[in-house]
C-alpha positions in Angstrom: 67.4 79.8 -80.6 71.0 80.5 -79.8 72.0 79.3 -76.4 68.9 77.6 -75.2 65.9 75.5 -76.2 63.1 77.1 -78.0 59.6 75.7 -78.6 57.7 77.7 -81.2 55.1 75.4 -82.8 53.2 72.2 -82.1 54.9 69.7 -84.4 57.2 66.8 -83.6 60.1 67.9 -81.4 63.5 67.7 -83.2 67.1 68.8 -82.8 69.2 70.1 -85.6 72.9 69.4 -86.1 75.4 71.3 -88.3 79.1 70.8 -88.7 81.8 72.3 -90.7 84.8 70.3 -91.9 87.1 73.2 -92.8 87.6 76.5 -91.0 86.4 78.7 -93.8 83.0 77.0 -94.3 79.9 79.0 -93.3 77.9 76.8 -90.8 74.9 79.2 -91.0 74.1 77.9 -94.5 73.4 74.5 -93.0 71.5 76.0 -90.1 69.2 78.0 -92.4 68.5 74.9 -94.5 67.7 72.9 -91.4 65.4 75.6 -90.1 63.6 75.8 -93.5 63.3 72.0 -93.7 61.7 71.8 -90.2 59.3 74.6 -91.0 58.2 72.8 -94.2 57.8 69.5 -92.3 55.9 71.1 -89.4 58.6 70.1 -86.8 59.3 72.0 -83.7 63.1 72.7 -83.9 64.2 72.9 -80.3 67.9 73.7 -81.0 70.5 73.5 -83.7 73.8 72.1 -82.3 76.9 73.5 -84.1 80.3 71.8 -84.3 83.0 74.1 -85.6 86.0 72.0 -84.5 87.5 70.4 -87.5 89.5 67.2 -87.8 87.4 65.1 -85.4 86.1 62.1 -87.3 84.2 60.2 -84.6 80.9 62.1 -84.1 80.7 61.1 -80.5 84.1 62.9 -79.9 82.6 66.2 -81.3 81.5 68.3 -78.3 78.1 69.5 -79.7 77.2 66.1 -81.3 77.8 64.4 -77.9 75.8 67.1 -76.1 73.0 66.8 -78.7 72.9 63.0 -78.2 72.8 63.3 -74.4 70.1 65.9 -74.5 68.0 63.8 -77.0 68.1 60.9 -74.6 67.3 63.1 -71.6 64.4 64.9 -73.2 63.1 62.1 -75.3 63.8 63.8 -78.7 63.5 61.1 -81.3 64.6 62.9 -84.4 67.7 64.9 -85.5 67.8 66.9 -88.7 71.1 67.4 -90.5 71.9 68.9 -93.9 73.9 66.0 -95.4 75.3 62.6 -94.7 78.8 64.0 -95.0 78.2 66.2 -91.9 77.7 63.0 -89.9 80.6 60.8 -91.1 82.8 60.3 -94.1 83.6 56.6 -93.7 81.0 53.8 -94.1 82.2 52.1 -90.9 81.8 55.2 -88.8 78.5 56.1 -90.5 76.8 52.8 -89.7 78.3 52.7 -86.2 76.8 56.1 -85.4 73.4 55.3 -87.1 73.2 52.1 -85.1 73.9 53.8 -81.8 71.3 56.5 -82.6 68.7 54.0 -83.8 69.3 51.8 -80.7 68.6 54.8 -78.6 65.4 55.6 -80.5 66.8 58.5 -82.4 66.4 58.8 -86.2 68.3 61.1 -88.5 66.7 63.0 -91.4 68.9 64.7 -94.0 67.7 67.9 -95.7 69.4 66.9 -99.0 67.7 63.6 -98.9 64.2 64.4 -97.7 62.7 61.5 -99.6 64.6 59.1 -97.2 62.3 60.1 -94.4 59.5 58.1 -95.9 61.0 54.7 -96.5 61.5 51.6 -94.4 64.7 51.0 -92.4 66.2 48.5 -94.8 65.8 50.7 -97.8 67.0 53.7 -95.8 70.2 51.8 -94.9 70.8 50.8 -98.5 70.5 54.4 -99.7 72.6 55.7 -96.8 75.3 53.2 -97.7 75.4 54.4 -101.2 75.5 58.1 -100.2 78.0 57.4 -97.5 80.2 55.5 -99.9 80.2 58.4 -102.3 81.2 60.8 -99.4 84.0 58.4 -98.4 85.4 58.2 -101.9 85.1 62.0 -102.3 87.2 62.4 -99.1 89.8 59.9 -100.4 90.0 61.7 -103.8 90.4 65.0 -102.1 93.4 63.7 -100.0 94.9 62.2 -103.2 94.7 65.6 -104.9 96.4 67.3 -102.0 99.4 65.0 -101.9 
Protein backbone atom coordinates (compact mmCIF):
# COMPACT_ATOMS: atom_id res chain seq x y z
CA UNK A 1 0.00 0.00 0.00
CA UNK A 2 2.99 2.28 0.56
CA UNK A 3 3.16 5.14 -1.94
CA UNK A 4 0.01 4.57 -3.95
CA UNK A 5 -3.59 3.52 -3.84
CA UNK A 6 -4.42 -0.16 -3.56
CA UNK A 7 -7.74 -1.81 -4.19
CA UNK A 8 -7.78 -5.39 -2.95
CA UNK A 9 -11.37 -6.31 -2.06
CA UNK A 10 -14.93 -5.30 -2.84
CA UNK A 11 -16.07 -3.54 0.33
CA UNK A 12 -16.71 0.13 0.99
CA UNK A 13 -13.76 2.30 -0.07
CA UNK A 14 -11.99 3.91 2.90
CA UNK A 15 -8.81 5.75 3.76
CA UNK A 16 -6.85 5.25 6.95
CA UNK A 17 -5.11 7.98 8.89
CA UNK A 18 -2.37 7.51 11.49
CA UNK A 19 -0.48 10.15 13.41
CA UNK A 20 2.20 10.21 16.07
CA UNK A 21 2.42 12.98 18.64
CA UNK A 22 5.95 12.33 19.89
CA UNK A 23 8.98 11.32 17.80
CA UNK A 24 9.61 7.98 19.55
CA UNK A 25 6.09 6.61 18.94
CA UNK A 26 5.72 3.73 16.48
CA UNK A 27 3.15 4.70 13.85
CA UNK A 28 3.07 1.16 12.46
CA UNK A 29 1.09 -0.05 15.48
CA UNK A 30 -1.75 2.28 14.45
CA UNK A 31 -1.42 1.25 10.79
CA UNK A 32 -1.66 -2.44 11.67
CA UNK A 33 -4.74 -1.83 13.86
CA UNK A 34 -6.40 0.14 11.04
CA UNK A 35 -5.66 -2.60 8.50
CA UNK A 36 -7.05 -5.31 10.81
CA UNK A 37 -10.16 -3.24 11.53
CA UNK A 38 -10.82 -2.72 7.81
CA UNK A 39 -10.37 -6.42 7.11
CA UNK A 40 -12.81 -7.29 9.90
CA UNK A 41 -15.39 -4.80 8.60
CA UNK A 42 -14.95 -5.83 4.96
CA UNK A 43 -13.71 -2.38 3.88
CA UNK A 44 -11.40 -1.77 0.97
CA UNK A 45 -8.54 0.22 2.48
CA UNK A 46 -7.16 2.33 -0.34
CA UNK A 47 -4.32 4.00 1.55
CA UNK A 48 -3.17 4.81 5.07
CA UNK A 49 -1.96 8.38 5.35
CA UNK A 50 0.79 8.83 7.97
CA UNK A 51 1.62 12.11 9.69
CA UNK A 52 4.90 11.96 11.56
CA UNK A 53 5.39 15.69 12.10
CA UNK A 54 4.75 16.50 15.75
CA UNK A 55 3.54 19.73 17.32
CA UNK A 56 0.90 20.62 14.72
CA UNK A 57 -2.45 20.82 16.46
CA UNK A 58 -4.77 21.78 13.59
CA UNK A 59 -5.33 18.61 11.53
CA UNK A 60 -5.73 20.61 8.30
CA UNK A 61 -2.20 21.96 8.80
CA UNK A 62 -0.79 18.42 8.91
CA UNK A 63 0.45 17.54 5.39
CA UNK A 64 -0.92 13.99 5.17
CA UNK A 65 -4.26 14.82 6.80
CA UNK A 66 -4.79 17.65 4.32
CA UNK A 67 -3.77 15.38 1.44
CA UNK A 68 -6.14 12.65 2.67
CA UNK A 69 -9.03 15.11 2.90
CA UNK A 70 -8.37 16.45 -0.60
CA UNK A 71 -8.11 12.95 -2.08
CA UNK A 72 -11.29 11.83 -0.28
CA UNK A 73 -13.17 14.71 -1.89
CA UNK A 74 -11.65 14.04 -5.33
CA UNK A 75 -12.27 10.28 -5.27
CA UNK A 76 -15.57 10.30 -3.39
CA UNK A 77 -14.23 8.34 -0.41
CA UNK A 78 -16.79 8.76 2.37
CA UNK A 79 -15.07 7.09 5.29
CA UNK A 80 -11.76 7.46 7.13
CA UNK A 81 -10.59 4.98 9.73
CA UNK A 82 -8.34 6.17 12.56
CA UNK A 83 -7.07 4.39 15.64
CA UNK A 84 -8.21 6.87 18.31
CA UNK A 85 -9.86 10.27 18.77
CA UNK A 86 -6.60 11.65 20.20
CA UNK A 87 -4.97 11.05 16.81
CA UNK A 88 -7.37 13.59 15.31
CA UNK A 89 -7.39 16.39 17.90
CA UNK A 90 -6.81 16.95 21.59
CA UNK A 91 -9.07 19.93 22.12
CA UNK A 92 -12.86 19.83 22.00
CA UNK A 93 -13.03 22.97 19.88
CA UNK A 94 -10.63 21.56 17.25
CA UNK A 95 -12.22 18.13 17.34
CA UNK A 96 -15.72 19.36 16.58
CA UNK A 97 -14.48 21.86 14.00
CA UNK A 98 -12.70 19.08 12.11
CA UNK A 99 -15.61 16.64 12.44
CA UNK A 100 -18.03 19.30 11.16
CA UNK A 101 -15.80 20.07 8.15
CA UNK A 102 -15.51 16.37 7.35
CA UNK A 103 -19.22 15.71 7.87
CA UNK A 104 -20.15 18.72 5.69
CA UNK A 105 -17.97 17.19 2.97
CA UNK A 106 -19.69 13.82 3.34
CA UNK A 107 -16.77 12.12 5.13
CA UNK A 108 -17.33 10.10 8.30
CA UNK A 109 -14.62 9.05 10.75
CA UNK A 110 -14.56 5.61 12.37
CA UNK A 111 -12.24 4.92 15.28
CA UNK A 112 -10.72 1.48 15.81
CA UNK A 113 -10.80 1.91 19.62
CA UNK A 114 -14.46 2.86 19.52
CA UNK A 115 -15.85 0.50 16.88
CA UNK A 116 -19.30 0.59 18.51
CA UNK A 117 -19.62 4.29 17.54
CA UNK A 118 -19.96 3.30 13.87
CA UNK A 119 -23.44 1.93 14.53
CA UNK A 120 -25.15 4.88 16.25
CA UNK A 121 -26.93 8.02 15.07
CA UNK A 122 -25.10 11.35 14.63
CA UNK A 123 -26.42 12.94 17.83
CA UNK A 124 -25.32 10.01 19.98
CA UNK A 125 -22.02 9.85 18.09
CA UNK A 126 -21.38 13.53 18.86
CA UNK A 127 -22.20 13.02 22.53
CA UNK A 128 -19.79 10.12 22.92
CA UNK A 129 -17.08 11.84 20.87
CA UNK A 130 -17.45 14.90 23.10
CA UNK A 131 -16.87 12.74 26.19
CA UNK A 132 -13.91 10.93 24.66
CA UNK A 133 -12.47 14.21 23.32
CA UNK A 134 -12.84 15.87 26.70
CA UNK A 135 -10.87 13.03 28.30
CA UNK A 136 -8.11 13.44 25.67
CA UNK A 137 -7.99 17.21 26.26
CA UNK A 138 -7.74 16.73 30.04
CA UNK A 139 -5.03 14.09 29.60
CA UNK A 140 -3.01 16.53 27.51
CA UNK A 141 -3.41 19.30 30.10
CA UNK A 142 -2.37 16.97 32.94
CA UNK A 143 0.66 15.84 30.94
CA UNK A 144 1.76 19.47 30.46
CA UNK A 145 1.25 20.15 34.19
CA UNK A 146 3.48 17.18 35.10
CA UNK A 147 6.22 18.43 32.79
CA UNK A 148 6.28 21.93 34.28
